CHARMM-style PDB file with segment names, atoms N, HN, CA, C and O in Angstrom:
ATOM      1  N   MET     1     -49.668  18.192  94.886  1.00  0.00      PROA
ATOM      2  CA  MET     1     -48.507  18.268  94.006  1.00  0.00      PROA
ATOM      3  C   MET     1     -47.559  17.114  94.320  1.00  0.00      PROA
ATOM      4  O   MET     1     -47.284  16.827  95.485  1.00  0.00      PROA
ATOM      5  N   GLU     2     -47.065  16.461  93.284  1.00  0.00      PROA
ATOM      6  HN  GLU     2     -47.288  16.694  92.337  1.00  0.00      PROA
ATOM      7  CA  GLU     2     -46.175  15.313  93.450  1.00  0.00      PROA
ATOM      8  C   GLU     2     -44.789  15.786  93.864  1.00  0.00      PROA
ATOM      9  O   GLU     2     -44.266  16.762  93.326  1.00  0.00      PROA
ATOM     10  N   GLN     3     -44.197  15.077  94.833  1.00  0.00      PROA
ATOM     11  HN  GLN     3     -44.622  14.285  95.270  1.00  0.00      PROA
ATOM     12  CA  GLN     3     -42.857  15.397  95.298  1.00  0.00      PROA
ATOM     13  C   GLN     3     -41.858  15.051  94.204  1.00  0.00      PROA
ATOM     14  O   GLN     3     -41.989  14.022  93.540  1.00  0.00      PROA
ATOM     15  N   GLU     4     -40.858  15.912  94.015  1.00  0.00      PROA
ATOM     16  HN  GLU     4     -40.752  16.748  94.554  1.00  0.00      PROA
ATOM     17  CA  GLU     4     -39.846  15.670  92.992  1.00  0.00      PROA
ATOM     18  C   GLU     4     -39.043  14.420  93.343  1.00  0.00      PROA
ATOM     19  O   GLU     4     -38.663  14.209  94.494  1.00  0.00      PROA
ATOM     20  N   LYS     5     -38.798  13.609  92.336  1.00  0.00      PROA
ATOM     21  HN  LYS     5     -39.107  13.781  91.400  1.00  0.00      PROA
ATOM     22  CA  LYS     5     -38.056  12.364  92.533  1.00  0.00      PROA
ATOM     23  C   LYS     5     -36.565  12.667  92.719  1.00  0.00      PROA
ATOM     24  O   LYS     5     -36.048  13.670  92.228  1.00  0.00      PROA
ATOM     25  N   THR     6     -35.898  11.772  93.438  1.00  0.00      PROA
ATOM     26  HN  THR     6     -36.318  10.956  93.837  1.00  0.00      PROA
ATOM     27  CA  THR     6     -34.447  11.887  93.524  1.00  0.00      PROA
ATOM     28  C   THR     6     -33.860  11.518  92.160  1.00  0.00      PROA
ATOM     29  O   THR     6     -34.549  10.969  91.300  1.00  0.00      PROA
ATOM     30  N   PHE     7     -32.589  11.828  91.982  1.00  0.00      PROA
ATOM     31  HN  PHE     7     -32.029  12.274  92.680  1.00  0.00      PROA
ATOM     32  CA  PHE     7     -31.919  11.502  90.731  1.00  0.00      PROA
ATOM     33  C   PHE     7     -31.992   9.997  90.473  1.00  0.00      PROA
ATOM     34  O   PHE     7     -32.297   9.563  89.362  1.00  0.00      PROA
ATOM     35  N   LYS     8     -31.710   9.210  91.507  1.00  0.00      PROA
ATOM     36  HN  LYS     8     -31.463   9.563  92.409  1.00  0.00      PROA
ATOM     37  CA  LYS     8     -31.723   7.750  91.359  1.00  0.00      PROA
ATOM     38  C   LYS     8     -33.121   7.245  91.013  1.00  0.00      PROA
ATOM     39  O   LYS     8     -33.264   6.373  90.156  1.00  0.00      PROA
ATOM     40  N   GLN     9     -34.154   7.778  91.666  1.00  0.00      PROA
ATOM     41  HN  GLN     9     -34.038   8.486  92.362  1.00  0.00      PROA
ATOM     42  CA  GLN     9     -35.531   7.370  91.372  1.00  0.00      PROA
ATOM     43  C   GLN     9     -35.884   7.698  89.923  1.00  0.00      PROA
ATOM     44  O   GLN     9     -36.512   6.897  89.231  1.00  0.00      PROA
ATOM     45  N   SER    10     -35.476   8.873  89.476  1.00  0.00      PROA
ATOM     46  HN  SER    10     -34.966   9.524  90.039  1.00  0.00      PROA
ATOM     47  CA  SER    10     -35.750   9.267  88.096  1.00  0.00      PROA
ATOM     48  C   SER    10     -35.046   8.351  87.112  1.00  0.00      PROA
ATOM     49  O   SER    10     -35.640   7.929  86.120  1.00  0.00      PROA
ATOM     50  N   MET    11     -33.789   8.039  87.378  1.00  0.00      PROA
ATOM     51  HN  MET    11     -33.306   8.382  88.184  1.00  0.00      PROA
ATOM     52  CA  MET    11     -33.045   7.162  86.477  1.00  0.00      PROA
ATOM     53  C   MET    11     -33.654   5.764  86.444  1.00  0.00      PROA
ATOM     54  O   MET    11     -33.733   5.143  85.384  1.00  0.00      PROA
ATOM     55  N   ASN    12     -34.081   5.273  87.596  1.00  0.00      PROA
ATOM     56  HN  ASN    12     -34.017   5.778  88.457  1.00  0.00      PROA
ATOM     57  CA  ASN    12     -34.741   3.964  87.631  1.00  0.00      PROA
ATOM     58  C   ASN    12     -36.023   3.966  86.809  1.00  0.00      PROA
ATOM     59  O   ASN    12     -36.304   3.015  86.080  1.00  0.00      PROA
ATOM     60  N   ARG    13     -36.797   5.041  86.932  1.00  0.00      PROA
ATOM     61  HN  ARG    13     -36.569   5.813  87.524  1.00  0.00      PROA
ATOM     62  CA  ARG    13     -38.052   5.137  86.164  1.00  0.00      PROA
ATOM     63  C   ARG    13     -37.757   5.242  84.666  1.00  0.00      PROA
ATOM     64  O   ARG    13     -38.479   4.669  83.850  1.00  0.00      PROA
ATOM     65  N   ILE    14     -36.711   5.966  84.308  1.00  0.00      PROA
ATOM     66  HN  ILE    14     -36.125   6.432  84.971  1.00  0.00      PROA
ATOM     67  CA  ILE    14     -36.336   6.063  82.893  1.00  0.00      PROA
ATOM     68  C   ILE    14     -35.990   4.677  82.351  1.00  0.00      PROA
ATOM     69  O   ILE    14     -36.373   4.334  81.232  1.00  0.00      PROA
ATOM     70  N   GLU    15     -35.275   3.890  83.131  1.00  0.00      PROA
ATOM     71  HN  GLU    15     -34.963   4.169  84.039  1.00  0.00      PROA
ATOM     72  CA  GLU    15     -34.943   2.519  82.715  1.00  0.00      PROA
ATOM     73  C   GLU    15     -36.205   1.682  82.532  1.00  0.00      PROA
ATOM     74  O   GLU    15     -36.302   0.900  81.587  1.00  0.00      PROA
ATOM     75  N   GLU    16     -37.177   1.846  83.440  1.00  0.00      PROA
ATOM     76  HN  GLU    16     -37.098   2.481  84.208  1.00  0.00      PROA
ATOM     77  CA  GLU    16     -38.454   1.132  83.310  1.00  0.00      PROA
ATOM     78  C   GLU    16     -39.169   1.542  82.027  1.00  0.00      PROA
ATOM     79  O   GLU    16     -39.714   0.703  81.310  1.00  0.00      PROA
ATOM     80  N   ILE    17     -39.156   2.837  81.753  1.00  0.00      PROA
ATOM     81  HN  ILE    17     -38.713   3.518  82.336  1.00  0.00      PROA
ATOM     82  CA  ILE    17     -39.833   3.353  80.557  1.00  0.00      PROA
ATOM     83  C   ILE    17     -39.173   2.801  79.296  1.00  0.00      PROA
ATOM     84  O   ILE    17     -39.861   2.384  78.365  1.00  0.00      PROA
ATOM     85  N   ILE    18     -37.861   2.799  79.268  1.00  0.00      PROA
ATOM     86  HN  ILE    18     -37.302   3.138  80.024  1.00  0.00      PROA
ATOM     87  CA  ILE    18     -37.146   2.252  78.108  1.00  0.00      PROA
ATOM     88  C   ILE    18     -37.524   0.794  77.898  1.00  0.00      PROA
ATOM     89  O   ILE    18     -37.778   0.362  76.773  1.00  0.00      PROA
ATOM     90  N   SER    19     -37.559   0.045  78.987  1.00  0.00      PROA
ATOM     91  HN  SER    19     -37.353   0.396  79.901  1.00  0.00      PROA
ATOM     92  CA  SER    19     -37.923  -1.370  78.897  1.00  0.00      PROA
ATOM     93  C   SER    19     -39.343  -1.538  78.363  1.00  0.00      PROA
ATOM     94  O   SER    19     -39.589  -2.379  77.499  1.00  0.00      PROA
ATOM     95  N   LEU    20     -40.272  -0.739  78.878  1.00  0.00      PROA
ATOM     96  HN  LEU    20     -40.072  -0.056  79.580  1.00  0.00      PROA
ATOM     97  CA  LEU    20     -41.663  -0.809  78.405  1.00  0.00      PROA
ATOM     98  C   LEU    20     -41.758  -0.518  76.911  1.00  0.00      PROA
ATOM     99  O   LEU    20     -42.444  -1.225  76.172  1.00  0.00      PROA
ATOM    100  N   LEU    21     -41.069   0.519  76.479  1.00  0.00      PROA
ATOM    101  HN  LEU    21     -40.512   1.093  77.079  1.00  0.00      PROA
ATOM    102  CA  LEU    21     -41.144   0.905  75.072  1.00  0.00      PROA
ATOM    103  C   LEU    21     -40.446  -0.108  74.165  1.00  0.00      PROA
ATOM    104  O   LEU    21     -40.896  -0.355  73.046  1.00  0.00      PROA
ATOM    105  N   GLU    22     -39.353  -0.691  74.642  1.00  0.00      PROA
ATOM    106  HN  GLU    22     -38.987  -0.490  75.551  1.00  0.00      PROA
ATOM    107  CA  GLU    22     -38.640  -1.681  73.834  1.00  0.00      PROA
ATOM    108  C   GLU    22     -39.454  -2.953  73.644  1.00  0.00      PROA
ATOM    109  O   GLU    22     -39.375  -3.597  72.598  1.00  0.00      PROA
ATOM    110  N   LYS    23     -40.237  -3.314  74.655  1.00  0.00      PROA
ATOM    111  HN  LYS    23     -40.302  -2.791  75.505  1.00  0.00      PROA
ATOM    112  CA  LYS    23     -41.055  -4.531  74.556  1.00  0.00      PROA
ATOM    113  C   LYS    23     -42.187  -4.365  73.549  1.00  0.00      PROA
ATOM    114  O   LYS    23     -42.682  -5.344  72.990  1.00  0.00      PROA
ATOM    115  N   ASN    24     -42.595  -3.110  73.323  1.00  0.00      PROA
ATOM    116  HN  ASN    24     -42.193  -2.315  73.777  1.00  0.00      PROA
ATOM    117  CA  ASN    24     -43.640  -2.810  72.341  1.00  0.00      PROA
ATOM    118  C   ASN    24     -44.939  -3.570  72.627  1.00  0.00      PROA
ATOM    119  O   ASN    24     -45.623  -4.020  71.707  1.00  0.00      PROA
ATOM    120  N   GLU    25     -45.268  -3.705  73.920  1.00  0.00      PROA
ATOM    121  HN  GLU    25     -44.713  -3.339  74.667  1.00  0.00      PROA
ATOM    122  CA  GLU    25     -46.463  -4.452  74.306  1.00  0.00      PROA
ATOM    123  C   GLU    25     -47.575  -3.558  74.858  1.00  0.00      PROA
ATOM    124  O   GLU    25     -48.599  -4.062  75.320  1.00  0.00      PROA
ATOM    125  N   ILE    26     -47.385  -2.253  74.815  1.00  0.00      PROA
ATOM    126  HN  ILE    26     -46.553  -1.844  74.439  1.00  0.00      PROA
ATOM    127  CA  ILE    26     -48.414  -1.352  75.342  1.00  0.00      PROA
ATOM    128  C   ILE    26     -49.092  -0.630  74.183  1.00  0.00      PROA
ATOM    129  O   ILE    26     -48.539  -0.512  73.090  1.00  0.00      PROA
ATOM    130  N   GLU    27     -50.289  -0.159  74.450  1.00  0.00      PROA
ATOM    131  HN  GLU    27     -50.738  -0.255  75.338  1.00  0.00      PROA
ATOM    132  CA  GLU    27     -51.053   0.561  73.432  1.00  0.00      PROA
ATOM    133  C   GLU    27     -50.341   1.859  73.051  1.00  0.00      PROA
ATOM    134  O   GLU    27     -49.586   2.419  73.846  1.00  0.00      PROA
ATOM    135  N   LEU    28     -50.585   2.325  71.846  1.00  0.00      PROA
ATOM    136  HN  LEU    28     -51.198   1.871  71.200  1.00  0.00      PROA
ATOM    137  CA  LEU    28     -49.932   3.520  71.333  1.00  0.00      PROA
ATOM    138  C   LEU    28     -50.148   4.723  72.246  1.00  0.00      PROA
ATOM    139  O   LEU    28     -49.204   5.464  72.521  1.00  0.00      PROA
ATOM    140  N   GLU    29     -51.364   4.924  72.715  1.00  0.00      PROA
ATOM    141  HN  GLU    29     -52.131   4.322  72.492  1.00  0.00      PROA
ATOM    142  CA  GLU    29     -51.672   6.073  73.574  1.00  0.00      PROA
ATOM    143  C   GLU    29     -50.848   6.024  74.859  1.00  0.00      PROA
ATOM    144  O   GLU    29     -50.308   7.036  75.305  1.00  0.00      PROA
ATOM    145  N   GLU    30     -50.762   4.828  75.445  1.00  0.00      PROA
ATOM    146  HN  GLU    30     -51.200   4.006  75.082  1.00  0.00      PROA
ATOM    147  CA  GLU    30     -49.975   4.671  76.661  1.00  0.00      PROA
ATOM    148  C   GLU    30     -48.488   4.864  76.370  1.00  0.00      PROA
ATOM    149  O   GLU    30     -47.765   5.459  77.170  1.00  0.00      PROA
ATOM    150  N   ALA    31     -48.042   4.365  75.238  1.00  0.00      PROA
ATOM    151  HN  ALA    31     -48.629   3.882  74.588  1.00  0.00      PROA
ATOM    152  CA  ALA    31     -46.639   4.517  74.857  1.00  0.00      PROA
ATOM    153  C   ALA    31     -46.275   5.994  74.725  1.00  0.00      PROA
ATOM    154  O   ALA    31     -45.202   6.414  75.158  1.00  0.00      PROA
ATOM    155  N   ILE    32     -47.159   6.770  74.134  1.00  0.00      PROA
ATOM    156  HN  ILE    32     -48.031   6.428  73.782  1.00  0.00      PROA
ATOM    157  CA  ILE    32     -46.902   8.204  73.981  1.00  0.00      PROA
ATOM    158  C   ILE    32     -46.849   8.879  75.350  1.00  0.00      PROA
ATOM    159  O   ILE    32     -45.969   9.703  75.600  1.00  0.00      PROA
ATOM    160  N   ALA    33     -47.778   8.537  76.231  1.00  0.00      PROA
ATOM    161  HN  ALA    33     -48.493   7.868  76.028  1.00  0.00      PROA
ATOM    162  CA  ALA    33     -47.799   9.118  77.579  1.00  0.00      PROA
ATOM    163  C   ALA    33     -46.530   8.747  78.352  1.00  0.00      PROA
ATOM    164  O   ALA    33     -45.949   9.585  79.041  1.00  0.00      PROA
ATOM    165  N   VAL    34     -46.110   7.496  78.233  1.00  0.00      PROA
ATOM    166  HN  VAL    34     -46.582   6.815  77.673  1.00  0.00      PROA
ATOM    167  CA  VAL    34     -44.913   7.025  78.931  1.00  0.00      PROA
ATOM    168  C   VAL    34     -43.673   7.706  78.343  1.00  0.00      PROA
ATOM    169  O   VAL    34     -42.762   8.087  79.078  1.00  0.00      PROA
ATOM    170  N   PHE    35     -43.644   7.857  77.026  1.00  0.00      PROA
ATOM    171  HN  PHE    35     -44.385   7.548  76.429  1.00  0.00      PROA
ATOM    172  CA  PHE    35     -42.529   8.536  76.367  1.00  0.00      PROA
ATOM    173  C   PHE    35     -42.430   9.979  76.847  1.00  0.00      PROA
ATOM    174  O   PHE    35     -41.339  10.481  77.118  1.00  0.00      PROA
ATOM    175  N   GLU    36     -43.583  10.640  76.949  1.00  0.00      PROA
ATOM    176  HN  GLU    36     -44.469  10.232  76.730  1.00  0.00      PROA
ATOM    177  CA  GLU    36     -43.610  12.020  77.445  1.00  0.00      PROA
ATOM    178  C   GLU    36     -43.089  12.091  78.882  1.00  0.00      PROA
ATOM    179  O   GLU    36     -42.321  12.990  79.224  1.00  0.00      PROA
ATOM    180  N   GLU    37     -43.507  11.147  79.716  1.00  0.00      PROA
ATOM    181  HN  GLU    37     -44.131  10.416  79.438  1.00  0.00      PROA
ATOM    182  CA  GLU    37     -43.015  11.089  81.096  1.00  0.00      PROA
ATOM    183  C   GLU    37     -41.495  10.936  81.098  1.00  0.00      PROA
ATOM    184  O   GLU    37     -40.798  11.584  81.879  1.00  0.00      PROA
ATOM    185  N   GLY    38     -40.989  10.075  80.219  1.00  0.00      PROA
ATOM    186  HN  GLY    38     -41.555   9.549  79.584  1.00  0.00      PROA
ATOM    187  CA  GLY    38     -39.551   9.862  80.123  1.00  0.00      PROA
ATOM    188  C   GLY    38     -38.801  11.125  79.737  1.00  0.00      PROA
ATOM    189  O   GLY    38     -37.740  11.414  80.290  1.00  0.00      PROA
ATOM    190  N   LEU    39     -39.347  11.876  78.792  1.00  0.00      PROA
ATOM    191  HN  LEU    39     -40.209  11.641  78.343  1.00  0.00      PROA
ATOM    192  CA  LEU    39     -38.709  13.128  78.379  1.00  0.00      PROA
ATOM    193  C   LEU    39     -38.650  14.117  79.539  1.00  0.00      PROA
ATOM    194  O   LEU    39     -37.644  14.799  79.730  1.00  0.00      PROA
ATOM    195  N   LYS    40     -39.728  14.192  80.308  1.00  0.00      PROA
ATOM    196  HN  LYS    40     -40.546  13.638  80.152  1.00  0.00      PROA
ATOM    197  CA  LYS    40     -39.752  15.086  81.473  1.00  0.00      PROA
ATOM    198  C   LYS    40     -38.717  14.658  82.508  1.00  0.00      PROA
ATOM    199  O   LYS    40     -38.048  15.497  83.112  1.00  0.00      PROA
ATOM    200  N   LEU    41     -38.590  13.355  82.707  1.00  0.00      PROA
ATOM    201  HN  LEU    41     -39.133  12.673  82.217  1.00  0.00      PROA
ATOM    202  CA  LEU    41     -37.609  12.847  83.666  1.00  0.00      PROA
ATOM    203  C   LEU    41     -36.178  13.118  83.188  1.00  0.00      PROA
ATOM    204  O   LEU    41     -35.317  13.482  83.989  1.00  0.00      PROA
ATOM    205  N   VAL    42     -35.927  12.945  81.913  1.00  0.00      PROA
ATOM    206  HN  VAL    42     -36.626  12.648  81.263  1.00  0.00      PROA
ATOM    207  CA  VAL    42     -34.604  13.233  81.361  1.00  0.00      PROA
ATOM    208  C   VAL    42     -34.271  14.706  81.577  1.00  0.00      PROA
ATOM    209  O   VAL    42     -33.150  15.041  81.959  1.00  0.00      PROA
ATOM    210  N   ASN    43     -35.232  15.578  81.335  1.00  0.00      PROA
ATOM    211  HN  ASN    43     -36.143  15.307  81.024  1.00  0.00      PROA
ATOM    212  CA  ASN    43     -35.021  17.008  81.545  1.00  0.00      PROA
ATOM    213  C   ASN    43     -34.735  17.297  83.020  1.00  0.00      PROA
ATOM    214  O   ASN    43     -33.845  18.084  83.343  1.00  0.00      PROA
ATOM    215  N   SER    44     -35.486  16.664  83.898  1.00  0.00      PROA
ATOM    216  HN  SER    44     -36.209  16.025  83.635  1.00  0.00      PROA
ATOM    217  CA  SER    44     -35.284  16.839  85.333  1.00  0.00      PROA
ATOM    218  C   SER    44     -33.891  16.363  85.742  1.00  0.00      PROA
ATOM    219  O   SER    44     -33.208  17.042  86.509  1.00  0.00      PROA
ATOM    220  N   CYS    45     -33.469  15.216  85.242  1.00  0.00      PROA
ATOM    221  HN  CYS    45     -34.025  14.665  84.619  1.00  0.00      PROA
ATOM    222  CA  CYS    45     -32.131  14.687  85.561  1.00  0.00      PROA
ATOM    223  C   CYS    45     -31.054  15.635  85.046  1.00  0.00      PROA
ATOM    224  O   CYS    45     -30.055  15.868  85.727  1.00  0.00      PROA
ATOM    225  N   ASP    46     -31.246  16.172  83.865  1.00  0.00      PROA
ATOM    226  HN  ASP    46     -32.057  15.982  83.312  1.00  0.00      PROA
ATOM    227  CA  ASP    46     -30.284  17.115  83.289  1.00  0.00      PROA
ATOM    228  C   ASP    46     -30.150  18.345  84.190  1.00  0.00      PROA
ATOM    229  O   ASP    46     -29.041  18.802  84.465  1.00  0.00      PROA
ATOM    230  N   GLN    47     -31.277  18.872  84.642  1.00  0.00      PROA
ATOM    231  HN  GLN    47     -32.178  18.502  84.419  1.00  0.00      PROA
ATOM    232  CA  GLN    47     -31.251  20.032  85.533  1.00  0.00      PROA
ATOM    233  C   GLN    47     -30.560  19.695  86.858  1.00  0.00      PROA
ATOM    234  O   GLN    47     -29.782  20.495  87.378  1.00  0.00      PROA
ATOM    235  N   GLN    48     -30.846  18.519  87.394  1.00  0.00      PROA
ATOM    236  HN  GLN    48     -31.478  17.869  86.972  1.00  0.00      PROA
ATOM    237  CA  GLN    48     -30.203  18.108  88.638  1.00  0.00      PROA
ATOM    238  C   GLN    48     -28.696  17.966  88.451  1.00  0.00      PROA
ATOM    239  O   GLN    48     -27.925  18.381  89.315  1.00  0.00      PROA
ATOM    240  N   LEU    49     -28.272  17.388  87.338  1.00  0.00      PROA
ATOM    241  HN  LEU    49     -28.898  17.050  86.635  1.00  0.00      PROA
ATOM    242  CA  LEU    49     -26.839  17.235  87.071  1.00  0.00      PROA
ATOM    243  C   LEU    49     -26.151  18.592  86.975  1.00  0.00      PROA
ATOM    244  O   LEU    49     -25.044  18.770  87.484  1.00  0.00      PROA
ATOM    245  N   LYS    50     -26.800  19.537  86.330  1.00  0.00      PROA
ATOM    246  HN  LYS    50     -27.700  19.392  85.917  1.00  0.00      PROA
ATOM    247  CA  LYS    50     -26.234  20.887  86.235  1.00  0.00      PROA
ATOM    248  C   LYS    50     -26.109  21.501  87.629  1.00  0.00      PROA
ATOM    249  O   LYS    50     -25.121  22.171  87.927  1.00  0.00      PROA
ATOM    250  N   GLY    51     -27.106  21.273  88.478  1.00  0.00      PROA
ATOM    251  HN  GLY    51     -27.909  20.728  88.236  1.00  0.00      PROA
ATOM    252  CA  GLY    51     -27.053  21.762  89.852  1.00  0.00      PROA
ATOM    253  C   GLY    51     -25.929  21.103  90.632  1.00  0.00      PROA
ATOM    254  O   GLY    51     -25.220  21.768  91.388  1.00  0.00      PROA
ATOM    255  N   PHE    52     -25.762  19.792  90.451  1.00  0.00      PROA
ATOM    256  HN  PHE    52     -26.338  19.252  89.837  1.00  0.00      PROA
ATOM    257  CA  PHE    52     -24.677  19.075  91.125  1.00  0.00      PROA
ATOM    258  C   PHE    52     -23.324  19.622  90.677  1.00  0.00      PROA
ATOM    259  O   PHE    52     -22.423  19.823  91.491  1.00  0.00      PROA
ATOM    260  N   GLU    53     -23.193  19.859  89.373  1.00  0.00      PROA
ATOM    261  HN  GLU    53     -23.925  19.696  88.711  1.00  0.00      PROA
ATOM    262  CA  GLU    53     -21.947  20.380  88.831  1.00  0.00      PROA
ATOM    263  C   GLU    53     -21.633  21.755  89.411  1.00  0.00      PROA
ATOM    264  O   GLU    53     -20.493  22.028  89.787  1.00  0.00      PROA
ATOM    265  N   GLU    54     -22.639  22.618  89.485  1.00  0.00      PROA
ATOM    266  HN  GLU    54     -23.565  22.397  89.180  1.00  0.00      PROA
ATOM    267  CA  GLU    54     -22.444  23.945  90.061  1.00  0.00      PROA
ATOM    268  C   GLU    54     -22.014  23.848  91.522  1.00  0.00      PROA
ATOM    269  O   GLU    54     -21.127  24.576  91.967  1.00  0.00      PROA
ATOM    270  N   LYS    55     -22.648  22.945  92.260  1.00  0.00      PROA
ATOM    271  HN  LYS    55     -23.368  22.353  91.898  1.00  0.00      PROA
ATOM    272  CA  LYS    55     -22.310  22.760  93.675  1.00  0.00      PROA
ATOM    273  C   LYS    55     -20.869  22.276  93.826  1.00  0.00      PROA
ATOM    274  O   LYS    55     -20.139  22.771  94.684  1.00  0.00      PROA
ATOM    275  N   ILE    56     -20.459  21.323  93.009  1.00  0.00      PROA
ATOM    276  HN  ILE    56     -21.052  20.921  92.311  1.00  0.00      PROA
ATOM    277  CA  ILE    56     -19.089  20.813  93.065  1.00  0.00      PROA
ATOM    278  C   ILE    56     -18.099  21.915  92.723  1.00  0.00      PROA
ATOM    279  O   ILE    56     -17.078  22.068  93.394  1.00  0.00      PROA
ATOM    280  N   ASN    57     -18.399  22.685  91.679  1.00  0.00      PROA
ATOM    281  HN  ASN    57     -19.228  22.561  91.135  1.00  0.00      PROA
ATOM    282  CA  ASN    57     -17.513  23.796  91.308  1.00  0.00      PROA
ATOM    283  C   ASN    57     -17.401  24.805  92.446  1.00  0.00      PROA
ATOM    284  O   ASN    57     -16.311  25.298  92.735  1.00  0.00      PROA
ATOM    285  N   GLN    58     -18.520  25.113  93.089  1.00  0.00      PROA
ATOM    286  HN  GLN    58     -19.405  24.713  92.854  1.00  0.00      PROA
ATOM    287  CA  GLN    58     -18.507  26.045  94.206  1.00  0.00      PROA
ATOM    288  C   GLN    58     -17.687  25.492  95.364  1.00  0.00      PROA
ATOM    289  O   GLN    58     -16.907  26.223  95.974  1.00  0.00      PROA
ATOM    290  N   LEU    59     -17.854  24.219  95.670  1.00  0.00      PROA
ATOM    291  HN  LEU    59     -18.488  23.626  95.175  1.00  0.00      PROA
ATOM    292  CA  LEU    59     -17.082  23.599  96.747  1.00  0.00      PROA
ATOM    293  C   LEU    59     -15.586  23.624  96.432  1.00  0.00      PROA
ATOM    294  O   LEU    59     -14.762  23.895  97.306  1.00  0.00      PROA
ATOM    295  N   MET    60     -15.246  23.338  95.174  1.00  0.00      PROA
ATOM    296  HN  MET    60     -15.915  23.117  94.464  1.00  0.00      PROA
ATOM    297  CA  MET    60     -13.837  23.357  94.777  1.00  0.00      PROA
ATOM    298  C   MET    60     -13.269  24.769  94.867  1.00  0.00      PROA
ATOM    299  O   MET    60     -12.142  24.957  95.325  1.00  0.00      PROA
ATOM    300  N   ASN    61     -14.040  25.754  94.436  1.00  0.00      PROA
ATOM    301  HN  ASN    61     -14.955  25.600  94.064  1.00  0.00      PROA
ATOM    302  CA  ASN    61     -13.585  27.146  94.528  1.00  0.00      PROA
ATOM    303  C   ASN    61     -13.402  27.551  95.982  1.00  0.00      PROA
ATOM    304  O   ASN    61     -12.415  28.202  96.326  1.00  0.00      PROA
ATOM    305  N   ASP    62     -14.345  27.171  96.839  1.00  0.00      PROA
ATOM    306  HN  ASP    62     -15.146  26.642  96.559  1.00  0.00      PROA
ATOM    307  CA  ASP    62     -14.239  27.485  98.259  1.00  0.00      PROA
ATOM    308  C   ASP    62     -13.015  26.801  98.858  1.00  0.00      PROA
ATOM    309  O   ASP    62     -12.271  27.413  99.625  1.00  0.00      PROA
ATOM    310  N   TYR    63     -12.807  25.545  98.514  1.00  0.00      PROA
ATOM    311  HN  TYR    63     -13.411  25.047  97.891  1.00  0.00      PROA
ATOM    312  CA  TYR    63     -11.677  24.774  99.030  1.00  0.00      PROA
ATOM    313  C   TYR    63     -10.358  25.388  98.567  1.00  0.00      PROA
ATOM    314  O   TYR    63      -9.435  25.563  99.362  1.00  0.00      PROA
ATOM    315  N   ASN    64     -10.275  25.708  97.296  1.00  0.00      PROA
ATOM    316  HN  ASN    64     -11.024  25.565  96.650  1.00  0.00      PROA
ATOM    317  CA  ASN    64      -9.050  26.296  96.740  1.00  0.00      PROA
ATOM    318  C   ASN    64      -8.790  27.679  97.325  1.00  0.00      PROA
ATOM    319  O   ASN    64      -7.637  28.062  97.524  1.00  0.00      PROA
ATOM    320  N   GLY    65      -9.850  28.426  97.601  1.00  0.00      PROA
ATOM    321  HN  GLY    65     -10.787  28.114  97.440  1.00  0.00      PROA
ATOM    322  CA  GLY    65      -9.706  29.748  98.209  1.00  0.00      PROA
ATOM    323  C   GLY    65      -9.164  29.651  99.622  1.00  0.00      PROA
ATOM    324  O   GLY    65      -8.346  30.477 100.028  1.00  0.00      PROA
ATOM    325  N   GLU    66      -9.602  28.665 100.369  1.00  0.00      PROA
ATOM    326  HN  GLU    66     -10.266  27.994 100.038  1.00  0.00      PROA
ATOM    327  CA  GLU    66      -9.123  28.471 101.734  1.00  0.00      PROA
ATOM    328  C   GLU    66      -7.662  28.032 101.745  1.00  0.00      PROA
ATOM    329  O   GLU    66      -6.904  28.382 102.649  1.00  0.00      PROA
ATOM    330  N   GLU    67      -7.281  27.264 100.732  1.00  0.00      PROA
ATOM    331  HN  GLU    67      -7.897  26.980  99.997  1.00  0.00      PROA
ATOM    332  CA  GLU    67      -5.918  26.740 100.655  1.00  0.00      PROA
ATOM    333  C   GLU    67      -4.898  27.852 100.457  1.00  0.00      PROA
ATOM    334  O   GLU    67      -3.782  27.766 100.969  1.00  0.00      PROA
ATOM    335  N   HSD    68      -5.268  28.892  99.719  1.00  0.00      PROA
ATOM    336  HN  HSD    68      -6.175  28.962  99.303  1.00  0.00      PROA
ATOM    337  CA  HSD    68      -4.337  29.952  99.359  1.00  0.00      PROA
ATOM    338  C   HSD    68      -4.310  31.096 100.364  1.00  0.00      PROA
ATOM    339  O   HSD    68      -3.549  32.047 100.183  1.00  0.00      PROA
ATOM    340  N   GLU    69      -5.098  31.031 101.389  1.00  0.00      PROA
ATOM    341  HN  GLU    69      -5.716  30.258 101.536  1.00  0.00      PROA
ATOM    342  CA  GLU    69      -5.134  32.114 102.377  1.00  0.00      PROA
ATOM    343  C   GLU    69      -4.030  31.975 103.393  1.00  0.00      PROA
ATOM    344  OT1 GLU    69      -3.915  32.804 104.297  1.00  0.00      PROA
TER     345      GLU     69
END
C-alpha cells in the first residue's frame, strides 16, 4: 500500500499534473489517468485541509478555555 503523501507533496504533484495537461503532449489514455490522479489528490488535500481546520479550531477552543479559568 502506498504511503499517503504530505499536503505539500500532493500540491506539488497537482502542479505537475496541471503542467502535463496544459502542454497537451501526452496520449489521451495517459491524460485521463493523470487527470484521475489529480482529482484524487485534490480530494485528499481537501480532506487534509478540513482536518487542519478542525485541529486549529480545537486548539483555539482549548486555548480560550484555559484563558477564562
